[in-house]
N, C-alpha and C positions, 0 to 999 in steps of 0.2 A: 512391402510395408505390412506389419502385422500388429494386432492388438490382443492382449489378454484381458478377459473379463472375469469378474468373480460371480458368485451364485446370484447376486442381485443385479447382474448385467452391467455393473459399473466397470468402466475401463480402468485397469490398475497398472498397465504397462503398455507402451508402444515402442516399436523398434523397426529397423530396416535391415535387410539382408539381401545379398545377391542370390544366395541359395537358401530358400526357406527350409528345405528338407534338412540340410546339415545344421542350420541354426536351431530348429526345433529338436533335433536329435540331441543337441548339446544340453537343452533344458531338461529333457526327459531321461537323462542318464541316471546313474545311481545317486540318490539324494544325498548320501553321506559325503559325496565328493564335490557337491555344489557349493558355491559361495553362499554364506549364511543368508544374505538378503535375497539371493536368487532362489534358495530353497524355500524361504518364506513366501516369495511371490508365486512359485510354482504350486505350492500346496494351497494357496489362497485361490488361485485361478480355477475357473470352472469351464471355460471355453476359450477358443482362439479364432480370430478372423484375420483375413489378409486381403490386401489390395495390390494389384499389379500396376506399376507405373513405368514410363518409357525411359527416363534418364535419371542419373544420380542427382541432378539439380532438382528435379521434380520430387524425388524422394526426400531430399533435405527440406524442401518447403513444406511437404505434407507432414513430415515428422514434427517440424516446429508447430504447424497449425494444430495437429492433434494434441500435442503436449499443452498448448495454450488453451484448447477447447475443453479437453477432458480432465486436465490437471491430474494425471495418474500418480498415485501415491508412491509407486516404486521407481519412477523415473527420476533421474538426476535433475534438480532445479537450481540454477544459479540465480537465486533471488535473496535479497537482504530482507530483514524484518523492518527496514527503514529505507527511505530514499536519501541519497547523498546530497548534501547542500551544495548550492552553486551561488556565485555572485551574479545577481541579475541587475541589468541596467535598462530601465524602462524608457527606451528611445521613442516609444509611441505616445508619450505624454509631452505636454508643452514644456514642463520643467522636469526633465528626466531624474529618476531617483535611483540610488545605489542601495541595494539591500540583500540580505541573505534570503535564499528562496529554496523551497523543496516542492516537488510536484511536477505536473505536466508542463511542458514548454508552450509558450504562447508566441504568436507572431508579433513582430514589432519590439520584442525584448531581446537584448543581447546577453548571453550567458558566458561566464568564465568559470571553469572548474571541470569536473566536480572536485570538491575538497573532502578530506577525510572527516573533518570536524568543523562545525560552525564557528568555533572560536578562532580557527585559522583564518577564516574570511574576515572576521571582525578585527583581528590583529593586523592583517594587511591593510584593511580600510583605515584603521587608526593611524598607520604610518603615512598613508598616501593622502589623507584628507587635508593635511597641512599644505600639500603641494597642489592638490586638485580639490578645492573646497566646494564640492557638489552636494546637493540635497540628499539626505538619507532618511528623512522623516516620512511618516505615513501621510496619506491624503488628509485625514482628519486633523492631525497636528499642523500640517501646512496651512490649511484653511483657518484654523483657530488663531495662529500667530499673525496671519494676514489680517484678520479681523481686529485683533487688539493692537496691531501696529508695532509689535516688538518681536525681535527674533528670539530663538531659543538659545540655550547655553552655547551650543556649537557655533552659533552666529557671533556671539560675544567673544569667543576665544579663537576666532578666525579659522575654524574648521568647517565652516559653511559660508558660502557667499551670500546667504540670506536672500534668495530671490522672493521669498514670501512677503518681504517688506519693501521690495523694489531696489535693493542695493545694486543688483545687476539686472539687466534685461534678459528676456528669454533667449535671445541669440547669444549673449555673452555667457549665460549659464550653460547652454548647449555646447559652446566651444570648450568650456572647462571639461564637460563630460566626455566629449570626443577625444580630448587630450588624454584623459584617464583611460579610455578604451584603447587608444593607440599604445599607451605604455604597457597595459596588461597583455596586449596582443604581441608584444615583443619589440616594438619600435621604440627602444629606450635610448639609443645612442643620440639621436637628434634632440631628445628632451634634456639629457644630461649636458650636452654641449651648449644648448641654449641657456640653461641656468648658469653654467660656468661663465658664459659670455656676459650675461646680465650681472652676475656677481662682480666680475672684474670691472665692468663699467661703473657700477655703483661705488666700488672702492675708489676708482680714479676720480669720481665726482664728489668724493668725501661723504657719501651717504652711507655711513658705516652701519647704521641700524638696519637699513635695507639690505646691505651686503651680508650682515650677520644672519638675517632671516633667510636669505637665499642660500647661505652656507648650510643652515639647518635643514632647508628643503632638500639640498643635495644629499645630505647625510641620510635623510628619510628615504629618498629614492634608492640609494645604494643598499640600505638595509633591506628594503623590499626586494631588490634585485637579488640579494644573497639568498632570499627564501625561494627564489625561482632560478636556481643555478642553471646555466647553460650546459647541456650535456652533448649537444651536437651543434656544430657551427654552420650547417648547411640548411637550417630551417626545416629540419625533419618533422614530418607529420606521421606519427606512428603510435601504435599500442604495443607494449612489450608484455608478454604473458609467460608465466611460469607456474609450475605445479609442484606440490609435495604430496605424497599419498602412501597409503598402506592398503591392506586387503579390504578394509571396511569403509574408509573415508578418504577424502582428498581435499586439499586446500589449493586455491588458485589466487594469485596476485596479478594485478594489471597496473602498469604504470602508463598514464596517458601523456605522451610527448607531443606538444603542439608548438610550432615555431622554434623547434630546437630546445625547448624547455620542458621540464616535467611539470605539468599543470595539475595533476591529481593522481591519486592512488586508490585502488579499490581491492577488496578481498572477500572471499567466501570460503566456507567449509561445508562440504556436502557429503551425504551418505551415498555410497556406491551400491547400486541395485544388483550389479553383477560384476564379474571379474573384468576390469578395464585397465588397459595399459595407458601410457601417456598419449599415444596416437588417438585412442578412443576418447580420452578426456578432452583433448584439443578439439576433436570433431564436435562433441556435445557442447562444449563451451562456446565455440564460435557461432554455431547455429542458434543457440538459445539466447546468448547475451546480445548479439547484434540484432537478432530478430525482435527481442523484447524492447531494446532501446529504440529501434526504428519505429515500432508501433507507438511507443510512449511519446516520442518527440514529434513525430510526423515527418515524412520524408520530403515534403515540399516546402519546408520552412526555411527560407533563405537566411533569415536572421540567426537561426540556431546553427546553421551549417550542417555538413554531413556528419552523421553519427559514426560511420565507418571511416577510419583514416585511410591515407594513401597506402600505408604499409602496416602489416601485422606481423610481429616477430614472435615466433612460437618455439618451444624447445624441440619439438619434432613435428614434421609434416603429417597430417592425417592421411589415411589410406586413399581417400578420394580428394586429394588436395586441389586438383584442377577444378573439380565440381564446386568445392567450397569457395575457391577464389572467384569463380564465375558468379556464384550466388551473392557473395559479398559485393562484387562489382555492380551487380544489379541493384543492390540496396543503396550504394553510394551514387550510382549514375555515372561512374567513370572507373577506370581500371584500378584494381586493388592488388597489391603484391602480398603474397603469403609466403614467408620464407623463414629459415633458421639463420640467426646471426652467426657468422663464422669468425670474424676478427674485428679488431679495432674498438672504437667507442661503443658501438652497438652490442658487441659481444660482452664488453665489460658491464654495460647496463643490464643485459640479460642475466648475467651472473648475480648482479645485485638484486634483481627482482626474484631470482630463485632463492637467494639467502633469505629474503623477506618471507617468501612462501614457506620455507622450512621453519623459520622462527614462529610464524603465525600458527603453523600446524602443531608445533611443539607446545605452544601456549594453549591451544585448543584442547590438546590431549590432557594437559594438566588440569584444565578447568572443567572439562566435560567427562572425564573418566568416571567419576562418581555418579554423574547424572545419568549416563547411559546404562550403567549397572543398576541404578536405583529404579529407572523406568521399567526395565525388563523385569526386575524383581517385583515391582508393584503390580504389574499386569499378571504375573504368574501367581502372586499371592491372592489377588482378587479371584482368579480362576479357582484356586484351591478353597478359599474361605466360602465362596458362594456356590461351589460345586458346579461350575460351568463346564460345558463341553470343550471350550477353547478359551484362550486368553481374550478378554474384551478389548479388541484393537480400536473399536469406536465406542465411545461413551458419551452420552448426552445428559445434561443436568438442567433441571427446571427450578426456578426460584420465583417467588411472588413478592412484590413490593407495593406498599401503600401506607397511608397515614390515616388511621382510624376509618378505614373503609373507603377513603376517597382516592381518586386517580389510581385505581388498581391496575397494575401492569405485571407482566411476567417476562422472564428472559429464558432463552434456551441456548446453552453454550455447548460446544462440541470439542472433545479431545480425541485425537487419533494418535496411536502409538505413544500415548502419555503426554502429548504436546497439544496446546490449543490450536484449533483450526478456525481462526477468527472470520474467515470468509463465509463460514456456514452458521455463524451466530444468528439467532432470530429473536425478535421481540414481539410481544402480544399486548394489545390493549383489551382488557377484559370488561365485558358488559353484562352478560347473562348471569354469571356467578359472582359478580363484584360485591354484592351485599350479603352473600351467604357464607363467607369465611374462606380460609385458605384451602380447606379440603375440597370444596366445590370449585375453587379457582384452579387447583391442580388438575382436577378432573376435566375442566373445560379446556385447559391448555393441551393435555394429553389427547383429548378427543380431536381437537382441531389439528394438532400436529400429525397424528397418525391417520386421520381421515384423508388429509392431503397426501400422505404417503400411499395409501391404498388407491386413491384416485390416480396418482401419477404412475403407480405400478400398472394399473389397468390401461392407461394411455400408452405406456411403453409396450405392453403386450399387444395392443391394437396396432401400433406402428410396426412391430415385428411381424405381425400377420400380414399386413398390407405390403410389406417390402420383401417378404421371404422369397417370392417367386420372381422378383424383379432383377434384372441384370443391366449392367452398364458397360459400354465399350471404353476401355482405358488402354492406351498405347497399343491398340490393335488386338488386345486380348480381352476375354470376357472375365469379369470379376463381380462377385456378389456385392451389391451396394450395402455399405455398413449401416447397421441399425443403431441410431444414436440413443442408446438406453440412458435414461436419466438426463437427457439434454433437451432443452426447450428448442423446438425447431424454429421459432421466430427470432429468438435472441442468440442462439448458438451457445448458451451458457447452461451450466447444470441447473436443473430444477431445484427449487428451494427445499423440498422435502422428499427427494427421490430415494435417499439411502437410509436404511434403518440402523439403529445402534445395536451393538451386542448387549449393552447394559444401559438402563435408564435410571438415573439418580434423581430423586426429588428432595427438596429441602424440607425436612419435617420428620415426624415420627411414624408410628404404625398406621394411623388413619390416612395420612397422605400417601404412604406407599400402597396401602390397600386400595385406595380410590384410583390410583394410577393403574394398578394391576386389573381392577374390575373393568376399567374402560378398555384396556387392551383385550380382555376376554370378550367383551361385548362386540368388539370389532373383528374378532376371530384371529387375533395375532397371538401366537403362543410361543414364539421363539425369541422373545426379548425378556431378559431378566430385569427385575425392578427391585430397587432398594431405596430406603429413606435414610437420610443422615440428619440426626437431631443436633442442634447447635450446643445445647447446654453441656452434655456429657460426651459429645461426639460418638453417640451410639448408632449402630447400623441396624435398621429395622427391615425385616423381611415381611412381605404382604401376608396378613392373616396370622402372624406369629404373636403370641402374647408377650414374649420377652425379647429384648434386643440382643443382637450379637455384639460382643465387646471385642474389638480388635486391639492388639497390643499397642501401647502408646508410641513405641518405636517402629511400628510397622510401616513399610513403604506403601502398602496398600492404603492404609488410613491417611497417610500424608497426601497421596494422589487424590483421594476422595475429598479431602479438605481443600486442596487447591482447586478442584473442580467446583465445589460448592462456593468457595470464596469468589471465584471468577464469575459464576452465575449471579451471586449477590451484588458484585460490583456493577455488572452490566445492567441488572434490573434497577438498581438505585439510580444509575445515570439516566436511564430512560424515564424513570419516575420523576426525577428532577426536571428533565426537559419538558415533560408533559405538564407538570405542575406550574412551571414558569410560564408556559404559554397560556394556561388557564388564568393565572393570577394577573397576567399582563392585561387581559381583557375583562377582568372581574367587574370593573366599574360599569361595564355595558350590559351586565347580566339582567338588569332591571328593565331593559328596553323590550317591550313586547314584540315577538316575531323576529328578533335578531338572533340568529343562530351563530354557532362557533365559526363557520366559514366567513360570514359577513363581518363578524367582530375582528377576525384575523385580517381581513381585507382592509378594514379601517386603520388598524394599527400599522399595517405594512405601508399604506398610502401616506399617512401623516407622520409616521416615525415613532410616535409616543402618544400616550393618553393626554399628556400636558399640551402638546401641540394640537391634538384633536379638540380639546376644550376651547381653544382659541379660534377654531374654525367657524365659519358662517354656514348657515343652512345650504346656501348655494354651492359652497365648496364641497360639502358632504354629498350633496345630490349629484355632483359630478363623478363620484366614485362609481364604477360599474356595479350594477345590482341594487342601487339605492334610488328610491323615489322621493317625492317631496314630503310625504307624510312620515316616512321612516327617518329621513334626515331631521325633520322637526322633532321627532321623538328622541333621537340621539342627543340633540342640542338640549332639550328639556331635561333629559336624564342626567347629563353631565353638569347641568346648572342646578341640580337639586330640585327640579320642578316636576318630577314624574307624577302623573295624576292631574297636573294642571294642563290647561290648553296652551301648548307652545305656539309661538309665532315668531317669524323671522323679522329682525330689525336690521336695517343696513348698518354695516360696521360690525356685525356679529353680536350686538347686545341683545339681551332678552328682556322684553317688556312684560308687564304683568297685566 
């Protein structure tokens, strides 16, 4: 196992090799013959470290852990910018609910999917609710209709059994939900036969309206079944994977087959960091995809079920197929088969998945061709216009947001390779310079951000010194313990301010840019370029320059700076609104002496709203942690408009005079 680091000691690439010498020789060959991304990675790297492990399974696990821990920018990542929706059934509630869900899986909840789009789930639900009229409303809506004694619209049109008003008991409603789960799990034949039998019986008994309703229910079930066409008759549990790729990028498509039916489809397009054939793509995909899914769902959640299916069908077996299959079996807890489909239905489905991958790749090329060119051109133009030594691969932007000097906040957004890196966005609540204007606020944010950078750089250097002479025994060989530069040893995650930008952009004109540059000079940082971007005429200001730089309106560089500034503005406004909303929520309590923000927030959280707090008695407020008798009386008096009067508690919550 090996890691490449850049000059800031940030891990930029991790990999594994049986022969480290031959692998490194391939990287340090003639640069003109290297893959473009590999060439960029090698020229960015400043050092390489390696660790010896005993088996290929250990190497797979360590590679996945390193990619997860360090998030190297040149490694292939099979991640979406969104989570796929699933149909969740909350079996852990008294009255289970059916709803669309994204996010981490929870125990006691059964999931069906993933689906490509949320509308696909809602369409399926709309068909099935007439047959399985289960609850779909939120907890708040459920309680409200129970209080008013009337069901919602779905209850009136027979698409909900209305357990909120007692039309069915909890056991009856749970039986409906369990039938729904059985149907989606593939046990459809018994359900169809039962409805056909009931329809025939109703017809014989001359209950034609009931027979017609059952006929419509059967039609709804069959339409839902058509959307989940059976592809295998043996209840196959498998994922079918296919790729389409060129020199620079690759597209992957996965069809999830559960119970013989295609339950979901997922796809990604990734940049290739080095020359990779299909075998290497399969290897990277299996370790990262199933490793991420297992961590996200939780391996011991019996309600969710195993993330890894019994069988994974791939276009080509990876070079270390046995080790990968053993690792997947460990994730599942039982044997997993990794193989290439050779004939029959599975071969036909694999060809279908491959056609989907090629189509997705073609669409991506048509959609992104201009974007890739524009991003590269924008970074090159910024290097030329600003006379930088290299293209600014990492750019940070700072924006200030406030209303007439109140609730002053700042945002810091990060773009890498011309794309947002939202995991490294930061927000600041300003106090020291809040009343001194935007220039002082910009200076405060820059000082706080880069003071943290210098502090964490010093901590990294100290850790490197402490571990430089240490060795560990791994697989019988000695290996230098890796220094986790930029990684918090307590959390294992990147430190917040560990890596500096190549370019710092501030929202504003010359004074703001000069203030930011002055702070960097005070801190002794001289290798970060600073510019200001004024909103009115989109002028680019350099520190200390009397006149701005005017970039062409059609410039890709200007467009990138605008996107960066607009993203910082959006992030700052959102934080400002959140902070202002919290302050205004507790503003009626501002007049209570000695009641700070923390205790005001605790009151609102405990009672739910100021309206309910006004109805509370002194004894109820006194029961909130952190409140004594005198403070509780002061709160009651303030909300009753008697601040300054001597408050006293009266049974029932009334205030006497």
